[in-house]
C-alpha positions in Angstrom: 11.2 -30.7 8.4 9.8 -27.8 6.3 7.6 -25.2 8.0 4.0 -25.3 7.0 2.3 -22.2 5.7 -1.2 -22.0 7.1 -2.4 -18.8 5.5 -4.9 -20.7 3.4 -6.8 -21.3 6.6 -7.8 -17.6 6.8 -10.4 -15.7 4.9 -9.6 -14.0 1.6 -10.3 -10.6 3.3 -7.7 -11.4 6.0 -5.2 -12.5 3.4 -5.7 -9.3 1.4 -5.3 -7.1 4.5 -2.1 -9.0 5.4 -0.8 -8.4 1.9 -1.5 -4.7 2.1 -0.1 -4.4 5.6 3.0 -6.3 4.5 3.5 -4.0 1.5 3.3 -1.0 3.9 5.7 -2.6 6.4 8.8 -0.9 5.1 9.8 2.8 5.6 10.8 3.2 1.9 7.4 2.2 0.8 5.7 4.6 3.2 8.1 7.3 1.9 7.1 6.4 -1.7 3.4 6.6 -0.9 3.9 9.9 0.9 5.9 11.3 -2.0 3.2 10.2 -4.5 0.5 11.7 -2.3 2.3 15.1 -2.5 3.2 14.9 -6.2 0.2 13.0 -7.6 2.4 10.9 -10.0 6.1 10.3 -10.6 8.4 8.1 -12.6 10.8 5.8 -11.0 13.7 8.2 -11.9 11.9 11.1 -10.2 11.3 9.0 -7.0 15.0 7.9 -7.0 16.0 11.6 -7.2 14.0 12.3 -4.0 14.8 9.3 -1.9 18.2 8.0 -0.6 18.0 4.6 -2.3 19.4 3.1 -5.5 17.2 2.8 -8.6 17.0 -1.0 -8.4 15.8 -0.8 -4.8 13.2 1.8 -5.6 12.0 -0.4 -8.5 11.6 -3.4 -6.2 9.6 -1.4 -3.7 7.4 0.0 -6.5 6.7 -3.6 -7.7 5.6 -4.6 -4.3 3.2 -1.7 -4.0 1.8 -2.3 -7.6 1.4 -6.0 -6.9 -1.0 -5.4 -3.9 -2.8 -2.7 -5.8 -1.7 0.3 -3.8 -0.1 1.9 -6.8 -1.2 2.3 -10.4 1.2 2.3 -13.4 0.7 4.4 -16.4 2.9 4.6 -19.5 3.6 8.2 -20.5 5.8 8.0 -23.6 9.1 6.3 -22.7 8.4 6.7 -19.0 6.3 4.7 -16.6 4.6 6.9 -14.0 3.2 5.7 -10.7 0.3 7.1 -8.7 -1.6 6.0 -5.7 -4.7 3.9 -6.2 -6.8 6.0 -3.9 -9.8 3.6 -3.9 -7.6 0.6 -2.9 -5.8 2.7 -0.2 -9.2 3.9 1.2 -10.6 0.4 1.2 -7.5 -1.0 2.9 -7.7 1.7 5.6 -11.4 1.2 6.2 -11.1 -2.6 6.3 -8.2 -2.5 8.6 -10.1 -0.2 11.0 -13.1 -2.5 10.8 -10.9 -5.5 11.6 -9.5 -3.6 14.6 -13.0 -2.5 15.7 -12.1 1.2 15.6 -14.8 2.1 13.1 -17.5 0.5 15.1 -16.3 2.1 18.3 -16.4 5.6 16.7 -19.9 5.0 15.4 -21.1 3.9 18.9 -19.5 6.9 20.5 -21.2 9.3 18.0 -24.6 7.6 18.6 -24.4 7.9 22.4 -23.8 11.7 22.2 
């Protein structure tokens, strides 16, 4: 019997958070985000030169990050450059903190001072 996928039973917000978290659930993707945070933007070839992975592997990781909206793609001549979608990353971090209750706890702590 085939396993059932029950993700449709959860809110769109939870599904989106899960997609973002899943995209970040690989050390190579975290390294790519960190690299782009330092450089601002880079082509796949530039990223390959800085990470110990094959070009095809880097391309697959970039696709995952673009698909969930964490990275933006921009054509610059014959190259495609990637950069962090800061608004999406901030939104993900905020929503994740809210889901965990850490934002509310911080606000309550500040109010009680």
